[in-house]
C-alpha positions as CSV (number, residue, x, y, z in Angstrom):
1,M,86.1,100.4,137.9
2,K,88.9,102.8,136.6
3,D,88.2,106.4,135.4
4,V,90.6,106.6,132.6
5,S,89.9,107.7,129.0
6,F,90.8,105.6,126.0
7,Y,93.4,108.2,125.1
8,Q,95.1,108.0,128.6
9,Y,95.1,104.1,128.2
10,M,96.7,104.4,124.8
11,K,99.4,106.6,126.1
12,T,100.7,103.6,128.0
13,K,101.2,101.8,124.5
14,V,103.4,104.6,123.0
15,G,106.7,103.1,121.9
16,E,105.5,99.6,121.5
17,K,106.6,97.9,118.4
18,S,103.2,96.7,117.6
19,D,100.1,97.9,115.7
20,E,98.8,99.2,119.1
21,G,102.0,101.1,119.4
22,V,101.6,102.7,116.0
23,L,97.9,103.6,116.7
24,A,99.0,105.1,120.2
25,K,101.6,107.3,118.3
26,H,99.1,108.7,116.0
27,L,96.6,109.3,118.8
28,V,99.1,111.4,120.8
29,N,100.2,113.4,117.9
30,D,96.5,114.1,116.8
31,F,95.3,117.3,118.6
32,S,91.7,116.8,117.5
33,F,91.3,113.2,118.9
34,P,88.5,113.1,121.6
35,K,91.0,112.8,124.4
36,F,88.5,112.4,127.3
37,S,86.1,110.0,125.6
38,K,85.5,106.5,126.8
39,D,82.8,105.9,124.2
40,Y,83.5,103.2,121.6
41,D,81.0,104.7,119.0
42,E,82.3,108.4,119.4
43,I,86.1,107.2,118.9
44,S,85.2,104.8,116.1
45,D,83.3,107.4,114.2
46,Y,86.3,109.8,114.7
47,L,88.7,107.3,113.4
48,E,86.5,106.4,110.4
49,K,86.3,110.1,109.4
50,N,90.0,110.7,110.2
51,P,91.9,107.6,109.3
52,Y,95.6,107.3,110.1
53,E,98.1,106.0,107.6
54,N,99.0,102.3,108.2
55,V,96.4,101.8,110.9
56,K,93.5,99.5,110.5
57,L,90.2,99.9,112.3
58,D,90.6,96.3,113.5
59,T,93.5,97.5,115.6
60,F,91.2,100.0,117.2
61,D,88.5,97.4,117.8
62,K,91.0,95.0,119.4
63,T,92.6,97.6,121.5
64,F,89.4,99.1,122.6
65,S,88.2,95.7,123.8
66,E,91.4,95.3,125.8
67,Y,90.9,98.7,127.3
68,E,87.4,97.8,128.4
69,N,88.7,94.6,130.1
70,W,91.5,96.6,131.8
71,L,89.0,99.2,133.1
72,N,87.0,96.5,134.8
73,Y,89.9,95.0,136.6
């Protein structure tokens, strides 16, 4: 299992022309984002309280699921 935070994983998505790329751009520019977290609930709670323009929480859910699968391979 890899030891990589969700933030570190999302940095690999910066520049993609996709919903995940838009989310990644926001995360990288958000100095308050919990950068070392791997916890779905903590990150989801943060995003609910600090929504990004033009980003749906469904995008986070999908991307976090992909992140979890990536961690295990």
